[in-house]
C-alpha angles and dihedrals in degrees: 000000000000118000115225114205122209116221117238118256090258092053092047091049092050091049092048091050091049090053098042101042097072092043093051092046091052093056098039113128089243093053091047091050091051089050093048097046130052124191119192096181095269109032130048112213114203133157094348091308130108124216120194101212091192086071094050113087098200129010115203124185121215125178149142139194144067097302097035097097093056091042091052091050092049092047091049090049089053100043102025113171092011086080110082097186144323148185124214123180111218135176117259110282092018121161130250133069110208119173102206096040119066116224115213116195117219139165126234110278095230 
């Protein structure tokens, strides 16, 4: 008869983290934004559309929600100085630390 060993709680937790970490990284808002947008240095490709940012005088980012801080940081990382300003409303303790886009913490209105 074969003996089946049960991993300790620490081993099981480590295994679970090894399995989940890549899956969670793949569906992070930042990873999804990078997959949905493509920037070639001149043109922003999004949703089957193309936007020539050389023809846009001032790009401003506006957003709100749980993932918006991380999304703003990822967008700023992608577009850098092309972003003139921005305001994103995030929950308290939200993630993301963009420099050109101001994060405003707020609580749920209800």
